[in-house]
N, C-alpha and C positions, 0 to 999 in steps of 0.2 A: 499632435501628430495623428493623422487619420488612419483608421484601420484599412488594411488591404481587402480586396474582395474575398480572398481566402479566409482572412480573419473574421470578416463579417459573416461569412457562410457558416463558420463553426462556432461563433460566439453563443448562439442560442443553445447548441448542443453542450457546450461547456457548462453553461448555467444549469441546464436540465440534469446532466450527469452529476454535477457537483452537489445538487440537492438530492436527487433520486438515490444515489448510491448510499450515502450515510443514513437516509431515512429507511431505505430497504434493509440495510444491515441492522439498524436498531429494531425494526419491526420483527425481522427474522430471528433476532436474539430471543424475543419473547414468544413468538409463535413457533411451535415445533410441528413437523409434518404430521405426527400422530394426532395433534389437536385438530387437524383438518381431515382426519379419517384416512390418512395415507400411512400404510404400514411399511415404513422404511427402516432398515436396520441401522443401528448406530455405526458411525464411521470413526472409531477411536484411533485408527492408524493414520489419520490425516495430519494432526498437529506436527509431528516431526517432519513430515513432508513439506508442509507449508512454511515451517520455520526454516528449513533448508532452502526453500525458494527465496525467502527473505534474505538469507545469507548470500545466495547467488546474486540477488538483485544488488546488494551492497557492493559486491566485488565488481559487477558489471558497471555500476555507476562510477566507481573509482577508476577503473580502466578506461571508461569512456571519457572522463575528464583528462586523463593522461593522454589519450589518443588525440583529442582536439588540441591540446596544448603542444603536441608534437606534429601538428599539421596532417594528421591521419583522419581526414574528414569522413571518408566512406566507412572506416572502422568505427568512428564515433557514432555515425548514424545507425549502423547496424547494432552496435552495443546498446544504444538508447532504445531502439525498437524492441530489442530483446528484453531489456529491463521493463519496459511497459508491458510486454507480453507476460513476463514473470509476475508482475503485479496483478494483472488480470487473472492469471491462473491461481495465484494466491487468493484473490477475492472469491473466486468460484469455490475453491476448496474450503475456505473459511466459512462461507455461508452454508455450504453443504454440511460441514461438521456441526455447526451450531443449530441447524434445523433438525438434525437427527440425533444429536448426542447431548445428554445432560451437561450443564456447565460444571466446571470444576472450581471449587473454592480454594483460594490460596491458604495454606495451612501454617505458614511461618508466623512466628511471634516476635515481639520486640522491635528493634530497629529495622530488621530486614523486612518486616511487614510494611513499614512506612516507605522504605526504599522501593519495594515492589510496587506499591500503589502509586508512588510518585512517577516511576518509570511507566507504569501502565497508563496512568492518566495523561501524561505528556505524549505517549505513543498514540493513544486514541485521538486526542485533540489535534495533533499534528497530522495524523492519517486522514482526518477530515479536511484539514487545510491544504494538504498536498494534492488532493484531487484536482481542483481548478489550477493550481500552480503547474502541475505536470502537463495538463491539457493545454494551457495557454503557452507554456514554453515550447511544447511540441508544435502547436499550430503556427507559432511565430517562425519556427525553423522551416516548416512546410511552406509558409508564405515567403520564405527567403528574406525575412526582416531580421537579419542577423544582429543588427545593433540592438534591437528590442529583445531578441532571443537571449543574447548574452547578458543583458541587464537583469532579466527575470531569472535566468538560469543560475545566477550568483545567489539567489534566494532559494530557488527550488532545490538545487543540488544538496546543500547541507541539511535541509529539512527532510528531504526524501531519504538521504543516507541515514539520518537519525532514526526515521521511522523503520527503515529496513533493519538496522542493527538492533534497535530496541525490540523489534518483533522477535528476534532470536533470543534476546535476553529475557523477555517475558516468558517465552516458551521454556527456556532453561530453568527459570525460577519456579514455574508452576508445575513442570513435568513430574516432579516427585509426588505430587498430590493426585495425579490421574488414577482413577480406580480400575483401569482396564489392564 
């Protein structure tokens, strides 16, 4: 099945963003603004805010699926746009936090340490994978290719939901170890 003109128009951007965002986040994890001679204060207040945004994203996704299953197309569209906006807001805050604030080490021992790192690793890997999935799913809806949209949304939804929920879980697990 051939891509529509709208899909063709956005494919290049989907590829660029799907590579650029994870690479930028990885680089910005290592490079702090102070290393670049920029005196920016730490932003220790951001993690609970962006964890809350992750939780809101999870709720939006669940309600959006309910909406479409109940024929509320306009509500579904608005909820999905809001979920994407929340994810972008999360990303901006996450990058700002990690560019200005020293990383926090998880201090748990024993089994909980393995649980934490399993959740963190799956969260990170799926957050990378979800970028092109969300973008392709959105563009297929934009192009009104709803057959193809539904097909990929069945993959995108549970993975995005997992990333949103595990973002909250990771925050709750590491928050006792914040130094601020």
